[in-house]
Backbone and ligand atoms as CSV (ligand in chain L), in Angstrom:
chain,resi,resn,atom,element,x,y,z
A,1,UNK,N,N,7.828,-17.119,10.650
A,1,UNK,CA,C,7.046,-16.719,9.482
A,1,UNK,C,C,6.534,-17.967,8.755
A,2,UNK,N,N,5.262,-17.998,8.491
A,2,UNK,CA,C,4.718,-19.153,7.778
A,2,UNK,C,C,4.611,-18.837,6.294
A,3,UNK,N,N,4.892,-19.850,5.488
A,3,UNK,CA,C,4.864,-19.693,4.042
A,3,UNK,C,C,3.459,-19.423,3.524
A,4,UNK,N,N,2.497,-20.091,4.154
A,4,UNK,CA,C,1.153,-20.059,3.583
A,4,UNK,C,C,0.227,-19.110,4.332
A,5,UNK,N,N,0.801,-18.086,4.922
A,5,UNK,CA,C,-0.015,-17.105,5.627
A,5,UNK,C,C,-0.927,-16.389,4.628
A,6,UNK,N,N,-2.157,-16.208,5.029
A,6,UNK,CA,C,-3.033,-15.357,4.234
A,6,UNK,C,C,-2.825,-13.933,4.712
A,7,UNK,N,N,-1.908,-13.266,4.049
A,7,UNK,CA,C,-1.563,-11.909,4.478
A,7,UNK,C,C,-2.810,-11.024,4.517
A,8,UNK,N,N,-2.749,-10.045,5.390
A,8,UNK,CA,C,-3.904,-9.147,5.564
A,8,UNK,C,C,-4.397,-8.579,4.235
A,9,UNK,N,N,-3.452,-8.277,3.327
A,9,UNK,CA,C,-3.825,-7.624,2.063
A,9,UNK,C,C,-4.419,-8.611,1.052
A,10,UNK,N,N,-4.542,-9.879,1.459
A,10,UNK,CA,C,-5.174,-10.863,0.583
A,10,UNK,C,C,-6.609,-11.148,1.001
A,11,UNK,N,N,-6.983,-10.653,2.169
A,11,UNK,CA,C,-8.241,-11.090,2.772
A,11,UNK,C,C,-9.251,-9.950,2.864
A,12,UNK,N,N,-10.356,-10.177,2.205
A,12,UNK,CA,C,-11.446,-9.216,2.215
A,12,UNK,C,C,-11.950,-8.979,3.643
A,13,UNK,N,N,-12.123,-7.708,3.984
A,13,UNK,CA,C,-12.649,-7.383,5.303
A,13,UNK,C,C,-11.587,-7.093,6.353
A,14,UNK,N,N,-10.346,-7.461,6.056
A,14,UNK,CA,C,-9.264,-7.168,7.000
A,14,UNK,C,C,-8.929,-5.677,7.002
A,15,UNK,N,N,-8.549,-5.199,8.154
A,15,UNK,CA,C,-8.046,-3.836,8.245
A,15,UNK,C,C,-6.524,-3.881,8.172
A,16,UNK,N,N,-5.982,-3.156,7.223
A,16,UNK,CA,C,-4.530,-3.151,7.050
A,16,UNK,C,C,-3.881,-2.287,8.128
A,17,UNK,N,N,-2.852,-2.818,8.719
A,17,UNK,CA,C,-2.107,-2.046,9.716
A,17,UNK,C,C,-1.369,-0.902,9.023
A,18,UNK,N,N,-1.543,0.303,9.547
A,18,UNK,CA,C,-0.770,1.431,9.029
A,18,UNK,C,C,0.529,1.492,9.832
A,19,UNK,N,N,1.415,0.602,9.469
A,19,UNK,CA,C,2.644,0.459,10.232
A,19,UNK,C,C,3.520,1.701,10.105
A,20,UNK,N,N,3.582,2.222,8.913
A,20,UNK,CA,C,4.295,3.485,8.705
A,20,UNK,C,C,3.661,4.207,7.523
A,21,UNK,N,N,3.174,5.415,7.752
A,21,UNK,CA,C,2.544,6.171,6.672
A,21,UNK,C,C,3.587,7.053,6.007
A,22,UNK,N,N,3.785,6.822,4.731
A,22,UNK,CA,C,4.769,7.595,3.979
A,22,UNK,C,C,4.137,8.887,3.487
A,23,UNK,N,N,2.919,8.782,2.997
A,23,UNK,CA,C,2.211,9.962,2.503
A,23,UNK,C,C,0.725,9.804,2.782
A,24,UNK,N,N,0.073,10.933,3.021
A,24,UNK,CA,C,-1.305,10.903,3.474
A,24,UNK,C,C,-2.066,12.062,2.866
A,25,UNK,N,N,-3.216,11.753,2.306
A,25,UNK,CA,C,-4.136,12.804,1.906
A,25,UNK,C,C,-5.547,12.310,2.211
A,26,UNK,N,N,-6.138,12.807,3.291
A,26,UNK,CA,C,-7.429,12.327,3.779
A,26,UNK,C,C,-7.408,10.809,3.920
A,27,UNK,N,N,-6.318,10.314,4.405
A,27,UNK,CA,C,-6.110,8.869,4.526
A,27,UNK,C,C,-4.811,8.522,3.822
A,28,UNK,N,N,-4.336,7.313,4.049
A,28,UNK,CA,C,-3.029,6.949,3.494
A,28,UNK,C,C,-3.047,6.849,1.971
A,29,UNK,N,N,-2.006,7.351,1.332
A,29,UNK,CA,C,-1.840,7.169,-0.109
A,29,UNK,C,C,-0.599,6.316,-0.406
A,30,UNK,N,N,0.293,6.271,0.548
A,30,UNK,CA,C,1.466,5.418,0.408
A,30,UNK,C,C,1.877,5.014,1.813
A,31,UNK,N,N,1.950,3.709,2.040
A,31,UNK,CA,C,2.265,3.291,3.403
A,31,UNK,C,C,2.866,1.894,3.452
A,32,UNK,N,N,3.467,1.624,4.587
A,32,UNK,CA,C,4.010,0.298,4.853
A,32,UNK,C,C,3.045,-0.397,5.799
A,33,UNK,N,N,2.690,-1.622,5.454
A,33,UNK,CA,C,1.787,-2.383,6.299
A,33,UNK,C,C,2.469,-3.673,6.707
A,34,UNK,N,N,2.276,-4.051,7.966
A,34,UNK,CA,C,2.835,-5.307,8.443
A,34,UNK,C,C,1.698,-6.287,8.649
A,35,UNK,N,N,1.844,-7.451,8.060
A,35,UNK,CA,C,0.811,-8.479,8.194
A,35,UNK,C,C,0.679,-8.885,9.657
A,36,UNK,N,N,-0.551,-8.863,10.168
A,36,UNK,CA,C,-0.751,-9.208,11.573
A,36,UNK,C,C,-0.569,-10.711,11.795
A,37,UNK,N,N,-0.645,-11.499,10.710
A,37,UNK,CA,C,-0.501,-12.945,10.846
A,37,UNK,C,C,0.943,-13.391,10.937
A,38,UNK,N,N,1.805,-12.881,10.069
A,38,UNK,CA,C,3.158,-13.432,9.966
A,38,UNK,C,C,4.254,-12.374,10.105
A,39,UNK,N,N,3.880,-11.120,10.137
A,39,UNK,CA,C,4.893,-10.088,10.317
A,39,UNK,C,C,5.575,-9.634,9.045
A,40,UNK,N,N,5.129,-10.150,7.902
A,40,UNK,CA,C,5.692,-9.746,6.616
A,40,UNK,C,C,5.343,-8.276,6.332
A,41,UNK,N,N,6.276,-7.561,5.731
A,41,UNK,CA,C,6.030,-6.160,5.414
A,41,UNK,C,C,5.690,-5.991,3.939
A,42,UNK,N,N,4.787,-5.059,3.661
A,42,UNK,CA,C,4.469,-4.732,2.276
A,42,UNK,C,C,4.395,-3.215,2.114
A,43,UNK,N,N,4.693,-2.805,0.904
A,43,UNK,CA,C,4.567,-1.400,0.539
A,43,UNK,C,C,3.298,-1.243,-0.292
A,44,UNK,N,N,2.470,-0.289,0.084
A,44,UNK,CA,C,1.248,-0.036,-0.683
A,44,UNK,C,C,1.298,1.372,-1.252
A,45,UNK,N,N,1.099,1.445,-2.572
A,45,UNK,CA,C,1.133,2.745,-3.251
A,45,UNK,C,C,-0.162,2.938,-4.019
A,46,UNK,N,N,-0.654,4.149,-3.928
A,46,UNK,CA,C,-1.925,4.468,-4.571
A,46,UNK,C,C,-1.846,4.340,-6.096
A,47,UNK,N,N,-2.809,3.619,-6.661
A,47,UNK,CA,C,-2.940,3.548,-8.122
A,47,UNK,C,C,-4.105,4.390,-8.603
A,48,UNK,N,N,-5.134,4.418,-7.783
A,48,UNK,CA,C,-6.344,5.109,-8.201
A,48,UNK,C,C,-7.221,5.369,-6.984
A,49,UNK,N,N,-8.045,6.413,-7.071
A,49,UNK,CA,C,-8.982,6.689,-5.990
A,49,UNK,C,C,-10.228,7.353,-6.533
A,50,UNK,N,N,-11.320,7.164,-5.813
A,50,UNK,CA,C,-12.581,7.728,-6.254
A,50,UNK,C,C,-13.554,7.729,-5.074
A,51,UNK,N,N,-14.747,8.253,-5.314
A,51,UNK,CA,C,-15.788,8.205,-4.292
A,51,UNK,C,C,-15.804,9.423,-3.391
A,52,UNK,N,N,-16.805,9.435,-2.534
A,52,UNK,CA,C,-16.956,10.526,-1.580
A,52,UNK,C,C,-15.714,10.592,-0.690
A,53,UNK,N,N,-15.175,11.760,-0.523
A,53,UNK,CA,C,-13.963,11.959,0.274
A,53,UNK,C,C,-12.819,11.044,-0.176
A,54,UNK,N,N,-12.886,10.598,-1.427
A,54,UNK,CA,C,-11.827,9.749,-1.997
A,54,UNK,C,C,-11.533,8.542,-1.127
A,55,UNK,N,N,-12.592,7.990,-0.532
A,55,UNK,CA,C,-12.319,6.906,0.411
A,55,UNK,C,C,-12.349,5.518,-0.228
A,56,UNK,N,N,-12.552,5.456,-1.540
A,56,UNK,CA,C,-12.337,4.197,-2.242
A,56,UNK,C,C,-10.997,4.304,-2.950
A,57,UNK,N,N,-10.081,3.460,-2.543
A,57,UNK,CA,C,-8.715,3.584,-3.041
A,57,UNK,C,C,-8.194,2.259,-3.545
A,58,UNK,N,N,-7.389,2.353,-4.584
A,58,UNK,CA,C,-6.770,1.162,-5.158
A,58,UNK,C,C,-5.268,1.263,-4.939
A,59,UNK,N,N,-4.726,0.210,-4.389
A,59,UNK,CA,C,-3.295,0.219,-4.094
A,59,UNK,C,C,-2.580,-0.936,-4.781
A,60,UNK,N,N,-1.353,-0.659,-5.201
A,60,UNK,CA,C,-0.449,-1.716,-5.642
A,60,UNK,C,C,0.308,-2.209,-4.415
A,61,UNK,N,N,0.424,-3.523,-4.306
A,61,UNK,CA,C,1.104,-4.119,-3.157
A,61,UNK,C,C,2.409,-4.766,-3.601
A,62,UNK,N,N,3.500,-4.368,-2.984
A,62,UNK,CA,C,4.796,-5.004,-3.230
A,62,UNK,C,C,5.357,-5.463,-1.892
A,63,UNK,N,N,5.984,-6.600,-1.894
A,63,UNK,CA,C,6.592,-7.058,-0.649
A,63,UNK,C,C,7.912,-6.345,-0.409
A,64,UNK,N,N,8.202,-6.155,0.866
A,64,UNK,CA,C,9.466,-5.540,1.255
A,64,UNK,C,C,10.328,-6.588,1.947
A,65,UNK,N,N,11.623,-6.430,1.834
A,65,UNK,CA,C,12.514,-7.284,2.596
A,65,UNK,C,C,12.275,-7.044,4.078
A,66,UNK,N,N,12.069,-8.111,4.839
A,66,UNK,CA,C,11.718,-7.933,6.238
A,66,UNK,C,C,12.832,-7.282,7.043
A,67,UNK,N,N,14.033,-7.645,6.720
A,67,UNK,CA,C,15.147,-7.089,7.481
A,67,UNK,C,C,15.290,-5.592,7.213
A,68,UNK,N,N,15.241,-5.233,5.925
A,68,UNK,CA,C,15.379,-3.820,5.547
A,68,UNK,C,C,14.258,-2.987,6.159
A,69,UNK,N,N,13.026,-3.510,6.089
A,69,UNK,CA,C,11.889,-2.769,6.626
A,69,UNK,C,C,11.989,-2.644,8.145
A,70,UNK,N,N,12.399,-3.741,8.780
A,70,UNK,CA,C,12.539,-3.733,10.236
A,70,UNK,C,C,13.565,-2.708,10.700
A,71,UNK,N,N,14.675,-2.670,10.004
A,71,UNK,CA,C,15.734,-1.724,10.350
A,71,UNK,C,C,15.259,-0.289,10.163
A,72,UNK,N,N,14.591,-0.057,9.053
A,72,UNK,CA,C,14.068,1.279,8.769
A,72,UNK,C,C,13.120,1.730,9.876
A,73,UNK,N,N,12.175,0.872,10.227
A,73,UNK,CA,C,11.178,1.243,11.235
A,73,UNK,C,C,11.830,1.459,12.598
A,74,UNK,N,N,12.808,0.646,12.880
A,74,UNK,CA,C,13.525,0.810,14.137
A,74,UNK,C,C,14.207,2.186,14.189
A,75,UNK,N,N,14.859,2.543,13.085
A,75,UNK,CA,C,15.536,3.844,13.025
A,75,UNK,C,C,14.543,4.989,13.181
A,76,UNK,N,N,13.365,4.826,12.581
A,76,UNK,CA,C,12.346,5.872,12.692
A,76,UNK,C,C,11.890,6.026,14.139
A,77,UNK,N,N,11.700,4.892,14.786
A,77,UNK,CA,C,11.211,4.914,16.159
A,77,UNK,C,C,12.203,5.553,17.112
A,78,UNK,N,N,13.445,5.207,16.941
A,78,UNK,CA,C,14.443,5.737,17.854
A,78,UNK,C,C,14.680,7.222,17.603
A,79,UNK,N,N,14.314,7.690,16.387
A,79,UNK,CA,C,14.466,9.105,16.090
A,79,UNK,C,C,15.902,9.571,16.187
A,80,UNK,N,N,16.778,8.611,16.026
A,80,UNK,CA,C,18.183,8.902,16.241
A,80,UNK,C,C,18.795,9.731,15.126
A,81,UNK,N,N,18.441,9.394,13.879
A,81,UNK,CA,C,19.130,10.070,12.779
A,81,UNK,C,C,18.345,11.287,12.264
A,82,UNK,N,N,18.979,12.097,11.490
A,82,UNK,CA,C,18.359,13.348,11.060
A,82,UNK,C,C,17.383,13.144,9.905
A,83,UNK,N,N,16.629,14.185,9.595
A,83,UNK,CA,C,15.557,14.090,8.599
A,83,UNK,C,C,16.061,13.712,7.214
A,84,UNK,N,N,17.197,14.277,6.850
A,84,UNK,CA,C,17.740,13.967,5.522
A,84,UNK,C,C,18.064,12.497,5.407
A,85,UNK,N,N,18.591,11.976,6.504
A,85,UNK,CA,C,18.928,10.567,6.478
A,85,UNK,C,C,17.646,9.722,6.465
A,86,UNK,N,N,16.645,10.164,7.193
A,86,UNK,CA,C,15.354,9.481,7.145
A,86,UNK,C,C,14.868,9.360,5.705
A,87,UNK,N,N,14.901,10.484,4.993
A,87,UNK,CA,C,14.411,10.520,3.616
A,87,UNK,C,C,15.219,9.584,2.724
A,88,UNK,N,N,16.508,9.585,2.905
A,88,UNK,CA,C,17.372,8.727,2.098
A,88,UNK,C,C,17.093,7.260,2.393
A,89,UNK,N,N,16.915,6.948,3.667
A,89,UNK,CA,C,16.629,5.563,4.043
A,89,UNK,C,C,15.291,5.103,3.486
A,90,UNK,N,N,14.324,6.024,3.541
A,90,UNK,CA,C,12.997,5.694,3.024
A,90,UNK,C,C,13.071,5.414,1.525
A,91,UNK,N,N,13.814,6.261,0.816
A,91,UNK,CA,C,13.928,6.090,-0.617
A,91,UNK,C,C,14.591,4.766,-0.958
A,92,UNK,N,N,15.621,4.427,-0.201
A,92,UNK,CA,C,16.322,3.163,-0.429
A,92,UNK,C,C,15.374,1.989,-0.187
A,93,UNK,N,N,14.584,2.102,0.875
A,93,UNK,CA,C,13.651,1.019,1.192
A,93,UNK,C,C,12.599,0.861,0.097
A,94,UNK,N,N,12.024,1.985,-0.317
A,94,UNK,CA,C,10.974,1.951,-1.341
A,94,UNK,C,C,11.519,1.379,-2.644
A,95,UNK,N,N,12.740,1.755,-2.998
A,95,UNK,CA,C,13.270,1.272,-4.275
A,95,UNK,C,C,13.701,-0.186,-4.184
A,96,UNK,N,N,13.788,-0.712,-2.971
A,96,UNK,CA,C,14.147,-2.129,-2.820
A,96,UNK,C,C,12.920,-3.037,-2.844
A,97,UNK,N,N,11.742,-2.429,-2.938
A,97,UNK,CA,C,10.507,-3.227,-2.908
A,97,UNK,C,C,10.458,-4.173,-4.101
A,98,UNK,N,N,9.827,-5.315,-3.902
A,98,UNK,CA,C,9.681,-6.307,-4.961
A,98,UNK,C,C,8.681,-5.855,-6.003
A,99,UNK,N,N,8.438,-6.705,-7.002
A,99,UNK,CA,C,7.452,-6.367,-8.030
A,99,UNK,C,C,6.047,-6.290,-7.428
A,100,UNK,N,N,5.165,-5.619,-8.123
A,100,UNK,CA,C,3.785,-5.519,-7.654
A,100,UNK,C,C,3.147,-6.903,-7.710
A,101,UNK,N,N,2.646,-7.351,-6.582
A,101,UNK,CA,C,2.115,-8.714,-6.493
A,101,UNK,C,C,0.598,-8.766,-6.482
A,102,UNK,N,N,0.009,-7.747,-5.944
A,102,UNK,CA,C,-1.449,-7.724,-5.819
A,102,UNK,C,C,-1.933,-6.313,-6.041
A,103,UNK,N,N,-3.214,-6.223,-6.312
A,103,UNK,CA,C,-3.874,-4.929,-6.312
A,103,UNK,C,C,-5.022,-5.045,-5.333
A,104,UNK,N,N,-5.084,-4.141,-4.382
A,104,UNK,CA,C,-6.189,-4.188,-3.427
A,104,UNK,C,C,-6.990,-2.896,-3.495
A,105,UNK,N,N,-8.281,-3.043,-3.295
A,105,UNK,CA,C,-9.111,-1.861,-3.113
A,105,UNK,C,C,-9.468,-1.783,-1.634
A,106,UNK,N,N,-9.514,-0.574,-1.129
A,106,UNK,CA,C,-9.874,-0.374,0.270
A,106,UNK,C,C,-10.969,0.677,0.366
A,107,UNK,N,N,-11.823,0.500,1.356
A,107,UNK,CA,C,-12.887,1.457,1.610
A,107,UNK,C,C,-13.745,0.954,2.756
A,108,UNK,N,N,-14.132,1.798,3.692
A,108,UNK,CA,C,-13.504,3.088,3.956
A,108,UNK,C,C,-12.248,2.870,4.788
A,109,UNK,N,N,-11.364,3.807,4.752
A,109,UNK,CA,C,-10.104,3.622,5.462
A,109,UNK,C,C,-9.355,2.434,4.876
A,110,UNK,N,N,-8.420,1.901,5.614
A,110,UNK,CA,C,-7.583,0.826,5.050
A,110,UNK,C,C,-8.196,-0.557,5.211
A,111,UNK,N,N,-9.483,-0.695,4.949
A,111,UNK,CA,C,-10.151,-1.993,5.032
A,111,UNK,C,C,-10.213,-2.618,3.633
A,112,UNK,N,N,-9.719,-3.842,3.512
A,112,UNK,CA,C,-9.654,-4.502,2.209
A,112,UNK,C,C,-11.059,-4.845,1.713
A,113,UNK,N,N,-11.389,-4.361,0.522
A,113,UNK,CA,C,-12.671,-4.707,-0.103
A,113,UNK,C,C,-12.494,-5.738,-1.194
A,114,UNK,N,N,-11.373,-5.694,-1.868
A,114,UNK,CA,C,-11.057,-6.741,-2.832
A,114,UNK,C,C,-9.553,-6.814,-2.981
A,115,UNK,N,N,-9.098,-7.974,-3.396
A,115,UNK,CA,C,-7.667,-8.196,-3.567
A,115,UNK,C,C,-7.499,-9.085,-4.781
A,116,UNK,N,N,-6.810,-8.594,-5.796
A,116,UNK,CA,C,-6.730,-9.333,-7.057
A,116,UNK,C,C,-5.293,-9.497,-7.495
A,117,UNK,N,N,-5.057,-10.576,-8.248
A,117,UNK,CA,C,-3.768,-10.691,-8.927
A,117,UNK,C,C,-3.607,-9.514,-9.886
A,118,UNK,N,N,-2.399,-9.132,-10.132
A,118,UNK,CA,C,-2.145,-7.932,-10.932
A,118,UNK,C,C,-2.682,-8.035,-12.350
A,119,UNK,N,N,-2.869,-9.258,-12.842
A,119,UNK,CA,C,-3.349,-9.437,-14.210
A,119,UNK,C,C,-4.703,-8.759,-14.429
A,120,UNK,N,N,-5.471,-8.582,-13.353
A,120,UNK,CA,C,-6.798,-8.008,-13.497
A,120,UNK,C,C,-6.830,-6.489,-13.387
A,121,UNK,N,N,-5.706,-5.911,-13.087
A,121,UNK,CA,C,-5.677,-4.458,-12.914
A,121,UNK,C,C,-5.449,-3.766,-14.250
A,122,UNK,N,N,-6.208,-2.715,-14.537
A,122,UNK,CA,C,-6.065,-2.044,-15.826
A,122,UNK,C,C,-4.731,-1.315,-15.979
A,123,UNK,N,N,-4.183,-0.835,-14.914
A,123,UNK,CA,C,-2.933,-0.105,-15.050
A,123,UNK,C,C,-2.113,-0.204,-13.782
A,124,UNK,N,N,-0.872,-0.558,-13.939
A,124,UNK,CA,C,0.007,-0.611,-12.775
A,124,UNK,C,C,1.026,0.509,-12.840
A,125,UNK,N,N,0.816,1.402,-13.797
A,125,UNK,CA,C,1.746,2.510,-13.960
A,125,UNK,C,C,1.778,3.337,-12.682
A,126,UNK,N,N,2.942,3.491,-12.166
A,126,UNK,CA,C,3.110,4.251,-10.936
A,126,UNK,C,C,3.381,5.707,-11.284
A,127,UNK,N,N,2.603,6.575,-10.681
A,127,UNK,CA,C,2.861,7.991,-10.885
A,127,UNK,C,C,2.630,8.677,-9.553
A,128,UNK,N,N,3.113,9.892,-9.431
A,128,UNK,CA,C,2.924,10.592,-8.154
A,128,UNK,C,C,1.441,10.713,-7.832
A,129,UNK,N,N,1.076,10.438,-6.589
A,129,UNK,CA,C,-0.345,10.372,-6.250
A,129,UNK,C,C,-1.062,11.689,-6.492
A,130,UNK,N,N,-0.351,12.792,-6.442
A,130,UNK,CA,C,-1.006,14.084,-6.677
A,130,UNK,C,C,-1.523,14.212,-8.108
A,131,UNK,N,N,-0.976,13.383,-8.996
A,131,UNK,CA,C,-1.395,13.449,-10.401
A,131,UNK,C,C,-2.523,12.484,-10.725
A,132,UNK,N,N,-2.950,11.725,-9.748
A,132,UNK,CA,C,-4.021,10.760,-9.985
A,132,UNK,C,C,-5.360,11.467,-9.819
A,133,UNK,N,N,-6.059,11.639,-10.929
A,133,UNK,CA,C,-7.304,12.402,-10.894
A,133,UNK,C,C,-8.470,11.535,-10.455
A,134,UNK,N,N,-9.098,11.921,-9.334
A,134,UNK,CA,C,-10.202,11.128,-8.807
A,134,UNK,C,C,-11.351,11.035,-9.803
A,135,UNK,N,N,-11.939,9.865,-9.914
A,135,UNK,CA,C,-13.149,9.683,-10.706
A,135,UNK,C,C,-12.929,9.626,-12.197
A,136,UNK,N,N,-11.784,10.028,-12.644
A,136,UNK,CA,C,-11.562,10.179,-14.069
A,136,UNK,C,C,-11.539,8.858,-14.828
A,137,UNK,N,N,-10.982,7.846,-14.194
A,137,UNK,CA,C,-10.825,6.567,-14.891
A,137,UNK,C,C,-11.707,5.497,-14.275
A,138,UNK,N,N,-12.828,5.918,-13.705
A,138,UNK,CA,C,-13.719,4.961,-13.051
A,138,UNK,C,C,-14.050,3.774,-13.941
A,139,UNK,N,N,-14.282,4.056,-15.211
A,139,UNK,CA,C,-14.698,2.988,-16.102
A,139,UNK,C,C,-13.626,1.928,-16.266
A,140,UNK,N,N,-12.412,2.388,-16.387
A,140,UNK,CA,C,-11.312,1.435,-16.539
A,140,UNK,C,C,-11.166,0.569,-15.292
A,141,UNK,N,N,-11.427,1.162,-14.136
A,141,UNK,CA,C,-11.245,0.447,-12.888
A,141,UNK,C,C,-12.521,-0.222,-12.425
A,142,UNK,N,N,-13.565,-0.092,-13.208
A,142,UNK,CA,C,-14.873,-0.514,-12.754
A,142,UNK,C,C,-14.929,-1.931,-12.210
A,143,UNK,N,N,-14.302,-2.847,-12.917
A,143,UNK,CA,C,-14.321,-4.266,-12.514
A,143,UNK,C,C,-13.819,-4.445,-11.082
A,144,UNK,N,N,-12.710,-3.790,-10.817
A,144,UNK,CA,C,-12.168,-3.908,-9.463
A,144,UNK,C,C,-13.020,-3.136,-8.472
A,145,UNK,N,N,-13.468,-1.966,-8.900
A,145,UNK,CA,C,-14.166,-1.095,-7.970
A,145,UNK,C,C,-15.568,-1.609,-7.632
A,146,UNK,N,N,-16.168,-2.355,-8.526
A,146,UNK,CA,C,-17.528,-2.798,-8.230
A,146,UNK,C,C,-17.544,-3.847,-7.114
A,147,UNK,N,N,-16.426,-4.477,-6.902
A,147,UNK,CA,C,-16.316,-5.398,-5.762
A,147,UNK,C,C,-16.015,-4.637,-4.483
A,148,UNK,N,N,-15.648,-3.385,-4.661
A,148,UNK,CA,C,-15.149,-2.640,-3.496
A,148,UNK,C,C,-16.297,-2.099,-2.642
L,1,ZN,ZN,ZN,1.041,-12.815,6.538
């Protein structure tokens, strides 16, 4: 792992790997992505969405512990443990995520259109994605979205 890797979620035009999709509504709303450059894992959670078919999306990016994420994905792949345990493991992994480090906009699909330090994001409040009303807060997000 290199320290100075330009992770996929930092680079405009990169397609983020959908390493594990946690939740999906016409595209990912919460997912784990692995950097194709260095193998670092990140958790992406929907902050906001808008546009035709909701394909402009804003995600909060938090880094995940590589070991924890690797173990989780391995367990998922082997399909060894039961669903309840899957859910518990997922919850443990998500709650172990680091602070929000970046905000990225993607469109269409998981292609990075902009990536900003969190200071530029109007709201980092995490809420269930089903409660995020499309188009409603366009103005607040305009700065980020106009680059998208
Ligand atoms: Zn990287």
